[in-house]
KEGUSE-254707 format. One record per residue (C-alpha): residue in one letter; x, y, z. Coordinates in steps of 0.25 Angstrom, whole numbers, plus 5000, padded with zeros to 4 digits. Layout:
<nodes>
AXYZ;...
</nodes>
This chain:
<nodes>
X500050005000;X500550144997;X500350285003;X499050314995;X498450185000;X498850225014;X498250365013;X496850305008;X496850205019;X497050315029;X496050405022;X494950305021;X495250255035;X495050395041;X493750415034;X493250275039;X493650295053;X492950435053;X491750355050;X492050255061;X492150365071;X490850425066;X490150295068;X490550285083;X490450175093;X489150165102;X489350185117;X488450135128;X488450265136;X487650205148;X488750095149;X489850195147;X489350295157;X489050195168;X490450125166;X491150255167;X490450285180;X490650145185;X492150135181;X492450275188;X491750215201;X492550085200;X493850165199;X493450245211;X493150125220;X494450055215;X495350175219;X494650175232;X494950025234;X496450045230;X496650155239;X496350065251;X497549965246;X498949955252;X499549995239;X498850125238;X499150155253;X500650135250;X500550225238;X499950335246;X501050325256;X502150335245;X501450435236;X500650525245;X499850625238;X500450575225;X499750445226;X499150395213;X498250275213;X498350245199;X499950265198;X500650135194;X501950195197;X501550225211;X500950085213;X502150015207;X503050085218;X502050035229;X501949895224;X503449875221;X504149965231;X503249965243;X502449835242;X503649745236;X502949685224;X503949635213;X503749695199;X503649605188;X504349685178;X505049825176;X504849935166;X505849975156;X506450075166;X506549965177;X505350005185;X504449895191;X503249875181;X501849895186;X500949845175;X499649775175;X500349635175;X501149685188;X499849735195;X499149615192;X500249525197;X500349605210;X498849575211;X498549655224;X497149715226;X497849855223;X498549815210;X497249745205;X496449865208;X497449965202;X497349885189;X495849895189;X495950045192;X496850075181;X495949995171;X494750065176;X495350205176;X495850175161;X494450125157;X493750245163;X494750355158;X495250295145;X494050225139;X492750255146;X492750405148;X493450435134;X492350355127;X491250425135;X491850555132;X491850535117;X490450475116;X489450555108;X487950505109;X488250365111;X489350345101;X490850355102;X491550415090;X493050385092;X494050435083;X494850345074;X496150405067;X497150365058;X498150485059;X498850475072;X499550335073;X500950325066;X500650185061;X499350235054;X498550155063;X497150205068;X496950275082;X495750305090;X495350415100;X494250495106;X494250385112;X495350295108;X494550165106;X495850085103;X496250095118;X494950035123;X495349895129;X494849765125;X495349655134;X495449735148;X494249685156;X494049815163;X494349925153;X493849845140;X492549805144;X492149935151;X492350015139;X491949925128;X490649895134;X490250045131;X490350025116;X489049965110;X488449945096;X487350025090;X485949975092;X485749845084;X487249835081;X488449755085;X489849795088;X490849725079;X492349725081;X493249665070;X494649645075;X495849605065;X496549495072;X498049515074;X498049615063;X499449675065;X500049535066;X499349495053;X499849625046;X501249585051;X501049445045;X500649515031;X501849615031;X502949515036;X502449395029;X503049315041;X502549175039;X502649135054;X501949265059;X500849235048;X500649095053;X500649135068;X499649245065;X498649155057;X498849015061;X499749005073;X499749065087;X500949145090;X500349195103;X500249045108;X501649015102;X502249135109;X501649105122;X502248975122;X503549025119;X503549135128;X503049055140;X503848925136;X502548845134;X502048735125;X500948795116;X499948705123;X500348775136;X499948915131;X498748965138;X497849075132;X498349165142;X499849135139;X499549155124;X498849285127;X500049335135;X501049295124;X500149365114;X500249505120;X501449485128;X502349425117;X501749425103;X501149555103;X502249625111;X503249575101;X502549615089;X502349755094;X503849765097;X503949725112;X505249655116;X505549535125;X505849605138;X504449665139;X503849545132;X504449455143;X503849545154;X502449545148;X502449395146;X503049365160;X502049455167;X500949395158;X501149265166;X500649325179;X499649425172;X498949315164;X499149205174;X499849125163;X500048975166;X500248845158;X498948765155;X499248685168;X499248805177;X500748835178;X501148975179;X501949015167;X502949075177;X503148935182;X503148875168;X504248975164;X505048945176;X505048795174;X505648835160;X506848915166;X506249055166;X506149105180;X505949255178;X505549365169;X506949435168;X507249585170;X506649625156;X507649745157;X507749805143;X509249835147;X509549695150;X509649565143;X508649455146;X509249345156;X509149205151;X508149125159;X507149235160;X505849255153;X506349385147;X507549305141;X506549195136;X505649295129;X506849365123;X507049235115;X505549215112;X505549355106;X506849325098;X506149205092;X504849275090;X505449375080;X506649305075;X506149165072;X504549165073;X504249295066;X505549325059;X504949365046;X504049475053;X505249515061;X506049535049;X504949625043;X504849705055;X506349725055;X506349765041;X505249875044;X506249925055;X507349935045;X506450005035;X506150115045;X507550135049;X507950155034;X506750245030;X506250315043;X504850275041;X503950145038;X502950115027;X501850025031;X501149925022;X499850005021;X500550125015;X500850215027;X502150275031;X502550285046;X503650385049;X504350435061;X505150375073;X504750235076;X505250125085;X505649995080;X504349935085;X503550045079;X504150025065;X503849875066;X502449895071;X501950005062;X502149915050;X501049825056;X500149915064;X499850015053;X499449905043;X498649835053;X497849955056;X497649985041;X497049845039;X496049885049;X495850015043;X495649965029;X494649865034;X493849975042;X493750065029;X493349945021;X492249905031;X491750045032;X491650055017;X490849925016;X489949965027;X489550095020;X489450025006;X488549915012;X487750015020;X487949935033;X487549995046;X488849945053;X489750055058;X491250045061;X491450105074;X492950085078;X494350045074;X495049995086;X496449925084;X496249805074;X494649815076;X493549875068;X492249895077;X490949915071;X489449935075;X488649845066;X487149825065;X486749685069;X486149655055;X487549685049;X488449605058;X488649485049;X488849575037;X489849665044;X490649555049;X490749485035;X491149625029;X492149655040;X492849515039;X492949525024;X493549665025;X494549635035;X495049495031;X494849495016;X494649635009;X495849695017;X496749575013;X496449604998;X496549754999;X498049745005;X498949644998;X499949655009;X499049575019;X499449435016;X498849375029;X497349345033;X496749445042;X495749405053;X494749475061;X493949455073;X492549505074;X491849535087;X490449585089;X489549635100;X488049685101;X488249735115;X489549815117;X491049815112;X491549735124;X490549615122;X490949575108;X491149435104;X491949375092;X491249315080;X491649215070;X492049275056;
</nodes>
């Protein structure tokens, strides 16, 4: 694709997203107002309970009038200095790390309540109140732009719908229940599955990456390798931990020192065991790994530590398993060093100072979004041409959200599937792999959606 193609995609995309913005997403105002009130009351009760705990009393003694109930830095000092808890890991500057994993591991009434308070405060201030502020009548008209992101991906604001959590049981459910279909309609969400990975397959033509992404299970494979398990021993929880903690982390440019910490902490956070109930800490210990290691960026990994083991896993991952894709990534990096800019496959040029990870990721992230944008434009054109009542109401990450009359649901799903998995592949010849989508629908609210077979 050339610059003219890129311009037309951006131009048509801007017009289509303006129509999406005008359509708006329907909001259950009675639920939203009630939830805002109840969440504020829950925060107040939780703060009162926390102030009666020993941790807060110690915090008051140490910080006096400067005490801040929501400060992680103050709490870290109390937990590690005053109460003697051992940190699980350190930041890059050598300070004890107090993230969600550590707070859950400490597991006192106070640390559990502190986490709930953080999530409730964020749900209220970042999601519930901003949505309520932007509602007109009973509709939310969020803005979808194409001009602010260096990779030529889309963005959203007023409010930022891309930030609304999905899996968090506190935040996700609270806010997504507020989004409801129009009367007589259903919310339909279409999600490109592993879109960026499939784009990586198409651009690199790595046979192993393509096989793993279409027929194999790299997440299960990497869980087995990272935790020294047989594949039959990999539980659903271990697979999920390796998926986020190793596979996605590595693809987006993380390195073994941070990955090792994530995977190690994940054993405690996700209560990882073998199928017969043996903790993966004990399992690894029986195989000669007795500790995490320092994971200090300035020091080499020590043999016998989990850090050293993951360093080897990372080396095999890039230099043996996906060596073709890795070579492609390195060629993109050399191209940038030589030219000072990168041209991505959809015709856009990315300029400016970029890190190594940005150079390698931009080649994937931009085209992945453009696949979604092309599909959205095509879908909107077909809805108009066929005079359907369906309305596209949102573009969020790799998803298209629509509000569809119940009588059009089957036709909409057929049309969406054809566009995303057939027409797109014919339109852009650089796509050499099969794309897949998952479609979920709900007649009640955005949270209570369920997958349908396509």
